[in-house]
N, C-alpha and C positions, 0 to 999 in steps of 0.2 A: 468926947468925939466917939459918935457911933462906928464902928466898921461897914465897909461899905461889900456886900456880897453880893456874888454871879451864882444865877437858882433858874437849875435847868430839870431838864430830862429827858428819858434815856431805857433805851430798850434792852434787857437783858439776853446777851446769845450766848454760843456755847465757845467754849474755850477749847486751848489744844491739849489741856489737862496735862499740861507737863510745872504748872503753879503747882498746885493741889496732887502730886501723886495719881491722878483718875486715869492717866494712860501708862501706868507702868505695865512692862512687861508690854510694850507694843513697841517697834522697831525705832519710834522718834523719840521715843522718850530716855535720859541713861539713868532718870535722879527717881527711885521705883515709892521712896518718902514725898516728894515733891520739891524742888525746887526752893521754894520759902520755907518749907520745914531747915532745909540746907542752909538758906542763909540768914535766919531769925536769930541764931547766936552770933552773926558776925556783928548782925546790927543793931544786936544791942550792947554789946559792946563798945557799938560807937555812940551810943543814948538812945535808940529807938527801941524799946521794948513793945515788940509786936504778940505777945504770948495772951494777954487779951480776945486777940483775934481770930480764925479760923484761918489755916496757913494755908489758902489759897488764893485766887483772884475770885471775882467778879468781872464778867466782859462788861462794859456795860456800851454798847454804841449812841451816840449820838446825832449820827446821822440825820438830816443831810448840812449838820457842821463840823468840824473839826477843832480841836482842842490846841493849845500852846501853851506851852509852864513858862509863866513870868517869872518867880521865885517858890524856891524848894523851901521847906517848913528843914528838913535834913538833908541833904546829901554829898554820899558817898563817893568819891571819888578811886577808880583802881580798884576796886573792891577783888579780891582774891580769895573766891570761897570755892573752886571746885578745882582741881587740877585738867578739869575736860579740855577747856579753853583758857584763851586767855581773860587776865581780871577784868572786870565789868561797871559802870559809873551807873548809878540810881539816884533819882529824887525820890522822894515822897514829898504829899502837900496834905494836909490835913483836911476831911472833908466828912457831913455831913448826909447821910442820906435815908430816906425817909422811907419805910415800911411797914404797911401798915396799922398807915394813920400814926406811927410812932420813928421819932430824930434817933438816929444813931451816930454814932463817932466813928470813923474808919480814917483809911487813909487814899489817895491816888499814888500806888506804884507805880516809877517810871525808871524802866530800866533805858536809859540814853543809847539809842539807834546804831549809833559809829561802833560802839563799844561793845553789840550785844551777839552770840556770835549766831543764832536762828531763834525762830520763832517772833517772827515781825510782828507787831501792829498797825492797822490801818492806822489813819492819826484821826479816825470816827471814834476810833476805840478808845475805852479809857478802863484800864487794869484798876481795882479796887480790891484793897481786904481793909473785911468788914466783920463785926463778930458773926456767929452763925445767924441764918435770918431761916427761920421756919418755914418750909414753903417756898420756899424761894426757888423761881423756876426760868427757864429758857423763855421769854415773848414774856416774863414780868417788867413793868414799871416800874420805873426809880426816880423821885424825885433827890436831886440834890444839890447844895449848894457849897462853895467857897469863900474864900475873902475872894475877894476883886482883885488885891492886888500879887493874888501868886499866879491863874490862870485865867486864859480871855477866850473867848469861843471867836470861833471865826467859818463865815459864810463858804 
């Protein structure tokens, strides 16, 4: 049986710069190397290797839709990755995104808001971890697909 996919489009928007460390040196970012770089070794020890990817997130706005997680490919409960706040829970869903005519694999990165200390995302924004995408910029359009058993879009 061929798995069912959900496919949709979104627009790249500017993020907080915390995941990548881009906002290092500002009052709002205590992670100069970026939070993803700090978390990556923990994720790897639990079975998810992010080394092939850019250690930051692409923020994809899918408004007017919102999204909801159904089933993660990886879920890491109460992960203590920093001493600056309590442990967090993270889920990852395997995705593919299309950039410049080619499909590339990546991950939907979902720090669960009930355990996240700061930097909440609007439910129409997806945080994606992907390979470096040359020329990617805010307002760029990305096509995204994932297994329909993993997430759904809501109006």
